[in-house]
LOGUMI-121236 format. One record per atom (N, C-alpha, C, CB): residue number from 1; atom name; x, y, z. Coordinates in pm, 1 decimal, decimal comma. Atoms other than C-alpha are relative to their C-alpha. Glycine has a CB too. Example, Ala and Ser with C-alpha at 12.3 -4.5 7.8 and 13.67 -1.06 7.14 Angstrom:
REM LOGUMI-121236
seq / atom / c1 / c2 / c3
1 / N / 89,0 / -119,0 / 0,0
1 / CA / 1230,0 / -450,0 / 780,0
1 / C / 90,0 / 120,0 / 0,0
1 / CB / -99,2 / 2,7 / 124,6
2 / N / -82,0 / -119,0 / -6,0
2 / CA / 1367,0 / -106,0 / 714,0
2 / C / -77,0 / 109,0 / 73,0
2 / CB / 41,4 / 46,2 / -141,5
This chain:
REM LOGUMI-121236
seq / atom / c1 / c2 / c3
1 / N / -63,6 / 94,3 / 130,8
1 / CA / 1965,6 / 6022,9 / 876,0
1 / C / -106,8 / -79,1 / -31,3
1 / CB / 136,9 / -103,9 / 30,7
2 / N / 134,3 / 54,2 / 81,1
2 / CA / 1688,8 / 5904,0 / 678,5
2 / C / 36,1 / -122,4 / -43,4
2 / CB / -51,6 / 86,3 / -129,8
3 / N / -79,6 / 87,5 / 61,6
3 / CA / 1722,5 / 5555,1 / 567,8
3 / C / 41,2 / -40,8 / -154,5
3 / CB / -41,1 / -84,5 / 46,6
4 / N / -47,4 / 2,4 / 129,3
4 / CA / 1747,1 / 5628,4 / 217,3
4 / C / 125,7 / 36,9 / -17,1
4 / CB / -68,9 / 68,7 / -76,1
5 / N / -115,1 / -71,3 / -9,3
5 / CA / 2027,2 / 5844,8 / 290,3
5 / C / 138,4 / -59,6 / 58,9
5 / CB / -37,3 / 104,8 / 70,8
6 / N / -100,2 / 94,6 / -82,5
6 / CA / 2240,7 / 5590,6 / 494,3
6 / C / 91,1 / -80,4 / -106,6
6 / CB / -89,9 / -116,2 / 101,3
7 / N / -62,2 / 42,1 / 53,4
7 / CA / 2518,3 / 5444,9 / 316,2
7 / C / 0,6 / -146,9 / -5,2
7 / CB / 79,3 / 53,8 / 25,5
8 / N / -10,0 / 159,7 / -5,9
8 / CA / 2540,4 / 5042,5 / 261,4
8 / C / 72,7 / -59,9 / 106,0
8 / CB / 63,0 / -54,7 / -118,0
9 / N / -76,5 / 69,7 / -127,4
9 / CA / 2644,7 / 4873,5 / 578,2
9 / C / 107,0 / -52,1 / -86,3
9 / CB / -88,3 / -129,3 / 98,7
10 / N / -87,3 / 63,8 / 43,6
10 / CA / 2971,5 / 4710,7 / 535,0
10 / C / 18,8 / -128,4 / 106,3
10 / CB / 111,5 / 91,9 / -24,0
11 / N / -30,0 / 91,5 / -79,8
11 / CA / 3061,6 / 4362,5 / 681,0
11 / C / 138,6 / -28,9 / -18,0
11 / CB / -80,8 / -103,9 / -13,9
12 / N / -95,8 / 43,2 / 19,7
12 / CA / 3378,9 / 4308,2 / 767,3
12 / C / 47,2 / -156,3 / -44,2
12 / CB / 35,6 / 40,7 / 88,2
13 / N / -19,6 / 123,7 / 19,6
13 / CA / 3526,0 / 4023,7 / 598,3
13 / C / 204,0 / -44,7 / -40,6
13 / CB / -123,5 / -27,4 / -131,1
14 / N / -161,0 / 32,2 / 25,3
14 / CA / 3906,2 / 3844,0 / 506,7
14 / C / 30,6 / 104,0 / -122,3
14 / CB / 36,6 / -184,7 / -51,4
15 / N / -15,2 / -144,4 / 76,8
15 / CA / 3904,9 / 4076,5 / 186,6
15 / C / -6,8 / 106,8 / 0,1
15 / CB / -35,6 / 21,3 / -58,7
16 / N / 103,4 / -150,6 / 22,3
16 / CA / 3763,5 / 4366,4 / 90,9
16 / C / -68,1 / -3,9 / 39,4
16 / CB / -56,0 / 55,1 / -96,2
17 / N / 120,5 / -42,5 / -69,4
17 / CA / 3517,0 / 4540,9 / 263,7
17 / C / -112,2 / -44,2 / -118,1
17 / CB / 3,6 / 176,3 / 44,3
18 / N / 101,9 / 81,2 / 58,2
18 / CA / 3202,4 / 4366,1 / 82,9
18 / C / -162,1 / 44,5 / 64,4
18 / CB / 45,1 / -163,5 / 35,1
19 / N / 105,3 / -16,5 / -69,9
19 / CA / 2860,1 / 4518,5 / 80,7
19 / C / -69,4 / -115,0 / -19,3
19 / CB / -67,2 / 111,7 / -27,1
20 / N / 146,6 / 125,3 / 8,6
20 / CA / 2557,1 / 4333,0 / 244,6
20 / C / -58,2 / -28,4 / -46,8
20 / CB / -84,6 / -18,7 / 38,7
21 / N / 65,9 / 63,6 / 79,0
21 / CA / 2361,4 / 4123,4 / 62,2
21 / C / -127,0 / 62,7 / 18,0
21 / CB / 9,0 / -135,6 / 16,5
22 / N / 163,4 / -42,3 / 18,7
22 / CA / 1970,3 / 4252,8 / 4,9
22 / C / -88,7 / -77,8 / -72,0
22 / CB / -18,6 / 124,9 / -67,5
23 / N / 114,6 / 74,2 / 88,5
23 / CA / 1705,4 / 4012,6 / -88,5
23 / C / -91,5 / 81,0 / -60,0
23 / CB / -83,4 / -93,1 / 75,8
24 / N / 82,8 / -78,9 / 67,5
24 / CA / 1513,3 / 4119,5 / -364,6
24 / C / -109,1 / -107,4 / -40,3
24 / CB / 72,6 / 79,3 / -118,6
25 / N / 140,0 / 42,7 / 0,9
25 / CA / 1136,0 / 3990,6 / -385,7
25 / C / -82,6 / 10,4 / -130,6
25 / CB / -67,4 / 76,2 / 99,3
26 / N / 96,8 / -89,7 / 132,5
26 / CA / 924,1 / 3991,7 / -704,0
26 / C / -148,5 / 11,2 / 102,7
26 / CB / -36,9 / -127,6 / -202,2
27 / N / 123,8 / -77,2 / -61,2
27 / CA / 610,3 / 4211,6 / -671,5
27 / C / -126,3 / -125,7 / -52,0
27 / CB / -23,4 / 194,3 / -84,6
28 / N / 123,4 / 103,5 / 53,7
28 / CA / 390,0 / 3880,7 / -838,6
28 / C / -17,2 / -99,8 / 130,1
28 / CB / 48,8 / -103,7 / -162,3
29 / N / -3,4 / 73,9 / -116,8
29 / CA / 251,6 / 3679,8 / -549,9
29 / C / -42,6 / -127,6 / -35,3
29 / CB / -77,1 / 55,4 / 106,3
30 / N / 21,5 / 170,6 / 19,2
30 / CA / 140,1 / 3366,1 / -751,6
30 / C / 66,9 / 19,0 / -129,9
30 / CB / -179,7 / -83,4 / -4,7
31 / N / -73,9 / 45,3 / 123,9
31 / CA / 349,8 / 3216,5 / -1003,3
31 / C / -80,2 / -91,8 / -80,6
31 / CB / 130,4 / -68,7 / 33,9
32 / N / 33,3 / 109,8 / 108,2
32 / CA / 237,4 / 3037,4 / -1321,1
32 / C / 51,6 / -141,5 / 47,7
32 / CB / 72,9 / 37,5 / -147,7
33 / N / -2,0 / 103,1 / -18,0
33 / CA / 179,8 / 2712,1 / -1190,9
33 / C / 15,7 / -152,9 / -99,2
33 / CB / -82,9 / 21,2 / 56,1
34 / N / 29,5 / 132,4 / 89,7
34 / CA / 203,5 / 2335,4 / -1377,9
34 / C / -126,5 / -11,1 / 27,1
34 / CB / 78,4 / -139,9 / 30,1
35 / N / 171,1 / 75,6 / -10,8
35 / CA / -134,6 / 2195,9 / -1425,2
35 / C / 23,6 / -107,4 / 45,2
35 / CB / -96,7 / -31,5 / -135,9
36 / N / -58,3 / 164,2 / -88,5
36 / CA / -160,8 / 1913,0 / -1171,8
36 / C / -124,3 / -66,3 / -83,5
36 / CB / -13,7 / -21,7 / 236,9
37 / N / 139,5 / 41,3 / 92,9
37 / CA / -357,9 / 1645,9 / -1409,2
37 / C / -35,2 / -109,5 / 158,4
37 / CB / 37,3 / -112,0 / -219,0
38 / N / 28,0 / 66,2 / -105,9
38 / CA / -546,0 / 1423,4 / -1151,6
38 / C / 45,2 / -173,0 / -53,9
38 / CB / -168,0 / 36,9 / 43,6
39 / N / -67,7 / 168,7 / 19,7
39 / CA / -399,0 / 1034,7 / -1125,1
39 / C / -109,0 / -107,1 / -102,9
39 / CB / 8,6 / -90,9 / 193,8
40 / N / 99,1 / 71,4 / 81,5
40 / CA / -701,0 / 879,3 / -1306,9
40 / C / 57,7 / 38,8 / -128,9
40 / CB / -159,6 / 40,3 / 21,8
41 / N / -28,3 / -37,7 / 133,4
41 / CA / -570,5 / 1101,9 / -1608,5
41 / C / 115,8 / -64,3 / -68,5
41 / CB / 18,5 / 134,9 / -2,6
42 / N / -165,8 / 70,3 / 1,8
42 / CA / -196,7 / 939,3 / -1550,5
42 / C / -59,7 / -151,7 / -29,1
42 / CB / 116,1 / 13,3 / 185,8
43 / N / 28,5 / 158,4 / 37,6
43 / CA / -345,5 / 573,7 / -1556,5
43 / C / -44,6 / -9,8 / -145,8
43 / CB / -124,5 / -70,2 / 97,1
44 / N / 65,9 / 47,0 / 137,0
44 / CA / -573,1 / 599,3 / -1837,9
44 / C / 136,3 / 34,8 / -131,3
44 / CB / -174,9 / 113,8 / -30,9
45 / N / -82,2 / -59,6 / 116,5
45 / CA / -286,8 / 771,6 / -2039,2
45 / C / 121,2 / -96,4 / 16,1
45 / CB / 41,0 / 175,9 / 13,4
46 / N / -118,4 / 101,1 / -1,3
46 / CA / -32,3 / 494,1 / -1928,0
46 / C / 145,6 / 86,5 / -6,7
46 / CB / -14,7 / -110,0 / -141,1
47 / N / -98,8 / -51,1 / -5,2
47 / CA / 208,0 / 737,8 / -1819,1
47 / C / 104,1 / -74,7 / 120,6
47 / CB / -38,3 / 135,6 / 11,8
48 / N / -99,2 / 115,2 / -119,0
48 / CA / 503,3 / 592,6 / -1588,4
48 / C / -56,4 / 41,6 / 133,3
48 / CB / 205,2 / 28,4 / 9,3
49 / N / 66,1 / -31,3 / -119,5
49 / CA / 335,6 / 786,4 / -1297,1
49 / C / -122,2 / -100,9 / 41,1
49 / CB / -49,2 / 141,6 / -15,6
50 / N / 111,7 / 89,2 / -6,7
50 / CA / -3,4 / 584,7 / -1389,6
50 / C / 93,4 / -143,5 / -24,8
50 / CB / -132,5 / 39,3 / -124,8
51 / N / -36,7 / 125,4 / -34,2
51 / CA / 205,9 / 282,4 / -1402,3
51 / C / 44,1 / 22,6 / 170,6
51 / CB / 126,2 / -55,8 / -109,9
52 / N / -9,3 / 56,2 / -136,3
52 / CA / 375,0 / 301,7 / -1100,1
52 / C / -155,0 / 22,6 / 72,6
52 / CB / 130,9 / 83,1 / 87,6
53 / N / 115,8 / 45,4 / -86,2
53 / CA / 28,5 / 334,1 / -930,5
53 / C / -45,3 / -115,9 / -38,2
53 / CB / -109,5 / 85,3 / 3,5
54 / N / 32,6 / 155,6 / 31,8
54 / CA / -95,4 / 53,1 / -1089,0
54 / C / 75,3 / -140,4 / 55,4
54 / CB / 16,8 / -9,1 / -142,9
55 / N / -89,1 / 132,6 / -100,7
55 / CA / 181,4 / -166,9 / -989,9
55 / C / 8,6 / 7,1 / 144,3
55 / CB / 161,6 / -9,2 / -31,1
56 / N / -14,1 / 26,7 / -159,9
56 / CA / 158,5 / -67,6 / -637,8
56 / C / -168,1 / -55,4 / 56,3
56 / CB / 56,0 / 176,2 / 91,1
57 / N / 130,8 / 19,0 / -41,5
57 / CA / -202,9 / -138,2 / -667,6
57 / C / 20,3 / -200,8 / 4,0
57 / CB / -133,4 / 89,7 / -133,8
58 / N / -22,5 / 149,9 / 29,5
58 / CA / -95,9 / -532,3 / -831,1
58 / C / 84,4 / -38,8 / 89,2
58 / CB / 51,8 / -38,0 / -133,6
59 / N / -102,6 / 58,8 / -124,3
59 / CA / 170,2 / -584,5 / -568,6
59 / C / -108,1 / 22,1 / 157,3
59 / CB / 186,7 / 126,8 / 9,4
60 / N / 37,9 / 12,9 / -127,1
60 / CA / -83,2 / -526,6 / -287,8
60 / C / -96,0 / -123,1 / -25,7
60 / CB / -62,7 / 135,9 / 66,2
61 / N / 143,6 / 79,1 / 83,7
61 / CA / -356,4 / -760,2 / -458,3
61 / C / 86,5 / -114,3 / 7,6
61 / CB / -69,2 / 52,6 / -187,2
62 / N / -101,5 / 118,5 / 42,9
62 / CA / -56,6 / -984,5 / -519,9
62 / C / 62,6 / -60,4 / 121,9
62 / CB / 123,2 / 53,1 / -97,9
63 / N / -57,5 / 24,9 / -137,3
63 / CA / 58,4 / -991,4 / -190,1
63 / C / -108,8 / -72,2 / 104,7
63 / CB / 48,9 / 147,1 / 61,4
64 / N / 120,2 / 90,7 / -60,1
64 / CA / -285,7 / -1082,0 / -40,8
64 / C / -56,1 / -114,3 / -46,0
64 / CB / -102,2 / 62,0 / 8,7
65 / N / -19,4 / 130,5 / 52,8
65 / CA / -305,5 / -1361,8 / -286,0
65 / C / 62,2 / -82,0 / 84,1
65 / CB / 66,7 / -1,1 / -113,5
66 / N / -45,5 / 147,4 / -68,8
66 / CA / -33,5 / -1531,6 / -170,2
66 / C / -1,3 / 5,5 / 135,0
66 / CB / 144,6 / -50,3 / -34,1
67 / N / 48,6 / 72,6 / -134,8
67 / CA / -107,4 / -1522,5 / 181,0
67 / C / -91,8 / -59,6 / 27,3
67 / CB / -13,3 / 55,4 / 83,9
68 / N / 106,2 / 92,8 / 8,8
68 / CA / -455,6 / -1635,7 / 144,0
68 / C / 75,6 / -173,2 / -36,8
68 / CB / -112,1 / 67,7 / -133,1
69 / N / -10,0 / 112,9 / 29,4
69 / CA / -302,3 / -1916,3 / -38,8
69 / C / 95,0 / -81,6 / 92,4
69 / CB / 29,0 / 1,8 / -124,4
70 / N / -132,3 / 49,1 / -94,2
70 / CA / -0,8 / -1982,6 / 184,1
70 / C / -93,4 / -55,2 / 131,6
70 / CB / 133,0 / 154,7 / 51,6
71 / N / 68,0 / 42,0 / -96,9
71 / CA / -278,8 / -2001,4 / 467,9
71 / C / -65,7 / -140,7 / -48,4
71 / CB / -94,4 / 108,6 / 41,6
72 / N / 71,5 / 111,7 / 47,5
72 / CA / -462,6 / -2223,2 / 265,0
72 / C / 80,2 / -167,1 / -11,7
72 / CB / -45,2 / 54,0 / -142,5
73 / N / -92,3 / 105,4 / -4,5
73 / CA / -171,3 / -2452,2 / 171,3
73 / C / 35,1 / -73,8 / 135,5
73 / CB / 114,7 / 51,9 / -52,6
74 / N / -33,5 / 75,6 / -115,3
74 / CA / -82,3 / -2481,0 / 522,1
74 / C / -111,3 / -57,5 / 48,3
74 / CB / 61,9 / 72,5 / 99,6
75 / N / 104,6 / 13,1 / -32,9
75 / CA / -404,6 / -2574,0 / 631,1
75 / C / -37,9 / -135,6 / -59,6
75 / CB / -69,4 / 109,4 / -28,7
76 / N / 75,1 / 133,6 / 40,0
76 / CA / -506,4 / -2852,0 / 387,6
76 / C / 156,8 / -72,7 / 17,2
76 / CB / -97,1 / -7,6 / -185,9
77 / N / -73,9 / 90,1 / 19,3
77 / CA / -173,5 / -2957,8 / 383,4
77 / C / 68,7 / -64,2 / 143,2
77 / CB / 87,2 / 52,9 / -97,0
78 / N / 31,5 / 66,2 / -114,3
78 / CA / -132,3 / -2981,3 / 752,8
78 / C / -85,1 / -99,4 / 50,6
78 / CB / -18,7 / 63,5 / 52,2
79 / N / 71,2 / 137,3 / -41,2
79 / CA / -400,0 / -3200,2 / 801,2
79 / C / 14,6 / -138,8 / -42,8
79 / CB / -115,8 / 11,3 / -22,7
80 / N / -37,0 / 140,8 / 86,7
80 / CA / -271,2 / -3506,6 / 634,0
80 / C / 141,4 / -1,5 / 113,3
80 / CB / 38,2 / 16,6 / -226,2
81 / N / -152,5 / 11,3 / -78,8
81 / CA / 75,0 / -3425,9 / 855,8
81 / C / -59,9 / -86,7 / 161,3
81 / CB / 89,7 / 211,4 / 38,6
82 / N / 92,3 / -2,4 / -74,1
82 / CA / -185,8 / -3401,2 / 1144,9
82 / C / -61,4 / -142,9 / 43,6
82 / CB / -81,6 / 81,8 / -59,2
83 / N / 50,9 / 110,2 / 15,3
83 / CA / -350,7 / -3718,6 / 1090,1
83 / C / 125,1 / -148,4 / 21,4
83 / CB / -69,6 / 22,4 / -144,5
84 / N / -89,6 / 42,7 / -13,7
84 / CA / -30,7 / -3867,2 / 1082,8
84 / C / 69,5 / -62,1 / 92,5
84 / CB / 31,4 / 52,1 / -27,1
85 / N / -56,8 / 42,2 / -100,2
85 / CA / 131,6 / -3802,9 / 1302,8
85 / C / -50,6 / -4,0 / 215,4
85 / CB / 110,1 / 79,2 / -45,9
86 / N / 51,2 / 45,4 / -144,7
86 / CA / -142,0 / -3861,9 / 1597,3
86 / C / -111,9 / -114,1 / -32,2
86 / CB / -73,3 / 139,9 / 95,1
87 / N / 30,0 / 126,5 / 25,1
87 / CA / -231,5 / -4232,4 / 1504,1
87 / C / -198,1 / 18,3 / 12,2
87 / CB / 96,4 / -112,8 / 128,5
88 / N / 168,8 / 31,6 / -64,4
88 / CA / -575,5 / -4211,1 / 1747,9
88 / C / -81,9 / 108,3 / -68,5
88 / CB / -23,6 / 21,6 / 195,2
89 / N / 65,3 / -74,1 / 53,3
89 / CA / -712,1 / -3904,6 / 1550,7
89 / C / -33,8 / -79,9 / -168,2
89 / CB / 78,6 / 138,7 / 15,7
90 / N / 23,7 / 96,8 / 108,0
90 / CA / -729,7 / -4156,2 / 1242,5
90 / C / -93,4 / -90,9 / 36,5
90 / CB / 114,8 / -69,7 / -41,0
91 / N / 65,9 / 99,6 / -40,1
91 / CA / -934,1 / -4392,4 / 1445,5
91 / C / -114,0 / 27,1 / 63,6
91 / CB / 67,5 / -69,1 / 65,0
92 / N / 73,5 / -41,0 / -55,1
92 / CA / -1159,4 / -4159,2 / 1596,8
92 / C / -141,0 / 32,3 / -122,4
92 / CB / 74,1 / 103,3 / 77,6
93 / N / 57,6 / 1,4 / 76,7
93 / CA / -1483,1 / -4139,0 / 1457,4
93 / C / -139,0 / 112,1 / 27,8
93 / CB / -7,4 / -132,9 / -19,8
94 / N / 68,2 / -81,7 / -58,5
94 / CA / -1771,2 / -3859,4 / 1459,7
94 / C / -106,1 / 5,5 / -86,5
94 / CB / 61,7 / 113,9 / 31,5
95 / N / 153,6 / 40,7 / 58,7
95 / CA / -2149,8 / -3937,2 / 1414,6
95 / C / 21,8 / -105,4 / -89,1
95 / CB / -84,2 / 121,0 / -84,6
96 / N / -8,9 / 160,3 / 44,7
96 / CA / -2037,9 / -4286,7 / 1289,3
96 / C / 82,4 / 8,7 / -143,4
96 / CB / -175,7 / -81,7 / -25,3
97 / N / -118,9 / -37,9 / 90,3
97 / CA / -1791,0 / -4103,6 / 1011,0
97 / C / 138,6 / 26,9 / 73,4
97 / CB / -37,9 / 130,7 / -79,2
98 / N / -188,0 / -14,5 / -86,4
98 / CA / -1396,6 / -4127,1 / 1067,8
98 / C / 11,8 / 158,3 / -18,5
98 / CB / 181,6 / -103,6 / -113,4
99 / N / -33,8 / -162,5 / -46,6
99 / CA / -1281,9 / -3794,1 / 1181,7
99 / C / 93,7 / 56,0 / -125,3
99 / CB / 102,6 / 11,9 / 172,0
100 / N / -40,8 / -9,4 / 150,6
100 / CA / -1053,6 / -3756,8 / 849,3
100 / C / -83,4 / 46,5 / -101,5
100 / CB / 32,8 / -117,1 / -46,4
101 / N / 89,2 / -24,1 / 152,9
101 / CA / -1336,5 / -3773,4 / 613,1
101 / C / -106,6 / 130,5 / 65,3
101 / CB / -118,5 / -185,8 / -69,2
102 / N / 45,5 / -107,3 / -56,8
102 / CA / -1542,0 / -3542,4 / 869,5
102 / C / 52,1 / 135,3 / -22,6
102 / CB / 5,0 / -23,5 / 113,0
103 / N / -96,7 / -134,7 / 20,0
103 / CA / -1270,3 / -3302,7 / 879,1
103 / C / -8,9 / 54,5 / -144,7
103 / CB / 167,1 / -35,6 / 29,3
104 / N / -12,9 / -40,2 / 178,5
104 / CA / -1263,0 / -3284,7 / 486,8
104 / C / -106,9 / 24,0 / -48,8
104 / CB / 51,6 / -105,2 / -101,9
105 / N / 77,2 / -67,4 / 55,9
105 / CA / -1580,2 / -3269,9 / 456,6
105 / C / -111,0 / 103,2 / 43,5
105 / CB / -34,6 / -73,3 / -52,4
106 / N / 58,7 / -85,5 / -106,9
106 / CA / -1706,3 / -3081,8 / 722,9
106 / C / 30,3 / 118,8 / 19,0
106 / CB / 14,7 / -41,0 / 106,1
107 / N / -92,9 / -117,5 / -30,8
107 / CA / -1439,9 / -2827,1 / 802,1
107 / C / 16,7 / 91,5 / -114,0
107 / CB / 138,3 / -47,3 / 41,0
108 / N / -109,0 / -52,0 / 118,4
108 / CA / -1228,0 / -2748,5 / 471,4
108 / C / -91,0 / 51,8 / -104,5
108 / CB / 107,2 / -127,6 / -71,1
109 / N / 78,6 / -66,1 / 123,1
109 / CA / -1495,5 / -2653,9 / 225,8
109 / C / -40,3 / 118,1 / 88,5
109 / CB / -141,8 / -95,7 / -79,3
110 / N / 49,9 / -160,4 / -55,7
110 / CA / -1667,6 / -2375,3 / 495,8
110 / C / 101,2 / 113,1 / 35,0
110 / CB / -79,0 / -13,1 / 140,2
111 / N / -144,2 / -44,1 / -21,8
111 / CA / -1286,3 / -2270,1 / 598,0
111 / C / 18,3 / 54,3 / -158,9
111 / CB / 119,7 / -140,1 / 57,3
112 / N / -24,7 / -68,0 / 53,2
112 / CA / -1277,9 / -2219,4 / 208,6
112 / C / -87,7 / 100,9 / -53,5
112 / CB / 51,4 / -50,8 / -50,7
113 / N / 132,9 / -158,8 / 44,3
113 / CA / -1575,0 / -2007,2 / 196,1
113 / C / 27,4 / 108,6 / 75,5
113 / CB / -188,1 / -19,9 / 43,6
114 / N / -33,2 / -57,7 / -84,4
114 / CA / -1449,4 / -1836,4 / 502,8
114 / C / 101,4 / 93,6 / -70,2
114 / CB / 33,7 / -81,2 / 101,9
115 / N / -123,7 / -72,8 / 93,5
115 / CA / -1091,9 / -1732,9 / 319,2
115 / C / -69,3 / 20,0 / -89,6
115 / CB / 134,8 / -71,7 / -48,6
116 / N / 40,8 / -71,6 / 127,1
116 / CA / -1281,5 / -1629,2 / 16,4
116 / C / -52,1 / 93,3 / 3,8
116 / CB / -65,7 / -49,2 / -73,7
117 / N / 125,6 / -139,8 / -40,8
117 / CA / -1550,7 / -1385,4 / 153,4
117 / C / 119,6 / 83,4 / 89,0
117 / CB / -188,8 / -59,3 / 133,5
118 / N / -95,8 / -78,2 / -36,0
118 / CA / -1214,0 / -1291,7 / 401,0
118 / C / 99,7 / 93,6 / -113,9
118 / CB / 72,2 / -90,8 / 75,2
119 / N / -73,4 / -49,3 / 140,5
119 / CA / -1013,8 / -1241,1 / 34,6
119 / C / -52,0 / 116,5 / -66,1
119 / CB / -6,6 / -105,9 / -108,8
120 / N / 96,4 / -81,7 / 48,1
120 / CA / -1292,3 / -1053,4 / -114,6
120 / C / 13,8 / 152,1 / 64,7
120 / CB / -135,7 / -68,4 / 29,6
121 / N / 9,2 / -89,1 / -83,0
121 / CA / -1335,6 / -829,9 / 174,8
121 / C / 126,9 / 108,3 / -7,9
121 / CB / -17,4 / -68,9 / 123,1
122 / N / -103,6 / -70,2 / 4,8
122 / CA / -987,9 / -712,1 / 159,5
122 / C / 66,6 / 40,0 / -114,4
122 / CB / 68,5 / -48,9 / 62,2
123 / N / -54,7 / -76,8 / 121,1
123 / CA / -896,2 / -681,8 / -180,4
123 / C / -144,9 / 131,4 / -46,5
123 / CB / 37,4 / -144,4 / -150,3
124 / N / 72,1 / -92,1 / 17,5
124 / CA / -1234,8 / -462,3 / -207,0
124 / C / 78,0 / 157,8 / 81,7
124 / CB / -143,1 / -59,4 / 54,1
125 / N / -52,1 / -52,7 / -105,1
125 / CA / -1074,6 / -284,8 / 84,2
125 / C / 138,3 / 80,3 / -85,1
125 / CB / 30,2 / -124,1 / 123,8
126 / N / -113,3 / -17,7 / 57,1
126 / CA / -716,3 / -264,4 / -101,5
126 / C / -41,4 / 106,0 / -143,0
126 / CB / 66,3 / -155,5 / -29,3
127 / N / 41,2 / -47,9 / 107,7
127 / CA / -920,9 / -145,1 / -397,1
127 / C / -40,7 / 173,9 / 19,6
127 / CB / -116,1 / -97,1 / -41,3
128 / N / 54,3 / -144,8 / -83,5
128 / CA / -1128,3 / 159,6 / -176,7
128 / C / 130,4 / 94,8 / 45,9
128 / CB / -94,0 / -46,8 / 162,6
129 / N / -160,3 / -42,4 / -46,5
129 / CA / -775,0 / 258,9 / -57,8
129 / C / 73,3 / 64,7 / -111,7
129 / CB / 96,6 / -135,1 / 44,5
130 / N / -16,3 / 7,8 / 124,4
130 / CA / -638,3 / 250,2 / -402,9
130 / C / -90,4 / 153,7 / -80,1
130 / CB / -57,0 / -160,7 / -37,9
131 / N / 82,3 / -102,7 / 61,8
131 / CA / -916,2 / 497,9 / -539,0
131 / C / -32,9 / 103,5 / 124,7
131 / CB / -140,8 / -69,4 / -72,5
132 / N / 3,4 / -135,7 / -56,8
132 / CA / -898,9 / 721,7 / -251,4
132 / C / 145,1 / 76,4 / 1,2
132 / CB / -56,0 / -12,3 / 147,8
133 / N / -145,6 / -26,5 / 55,1
133 / CA / -534,7 / 753,8 / -322,6
133 / C / 9,1 / 75,5 / -121,2
133 / CB / 72,2 / -125,7 / -28,3
134 / N / 29,0 / -84,7 / 130,6
134 / CA / -603,1 / 852,1 / -701,8
134 / C / -67,2 / 116,9 / -25,6
134 / CB / -56,6 / -61,9 / -73,8
135 / N / 86,1 / -107,0 / -3,9
135 / CA / -908,2 / 1083,5 / -632,7
135 / C / 70,0 / 115,8 / 82,4
135 / CB / -135,5 / -44,9 / 59,4
136 / N / -4,5 / -120,0 / -58,0
136 / CA / -730,2 / 1308,7 / -409,2
136 / C / 31,5 / 85,5 / -74,1
136 / CB / 66,2 / 9,3 / 92,7
137 / N / -40,6 / -118,2 / 85,7
137 / CA / -699,2 / 1640,4 / -518,2
137 / C / 120,8 / 78,7 / 43,0
137 / CB / -111,0 / 95,1 / -7,3
């Protein structure tokens, strides 16, 4: 008996015999797809998706700035507390200059420069990651 001449197979169920389901597929192998726009176009046209991209970049940059400012505030605010809690440090001299003045004049500003340099490096890295995300095909 050839497959075409065989009757449809019946599957027993609680109700009347129902013929087995057959999967029907389309002969078209490529369906029309919605054109995908690059994310840069989404940002330029200020669509909702573009706003999401920009908000994520701004949030990342804000988090970095908040971290750097917090570290800076802890260091700058912590020095007076350190000198208040340890009176011997207030009386110490470094090359004839009181230690608090030497620390403020000699260590704080280089720390600011190093912090600024690290901030710029991290901000540029965040922007590179964002550009890679946006330019992905």
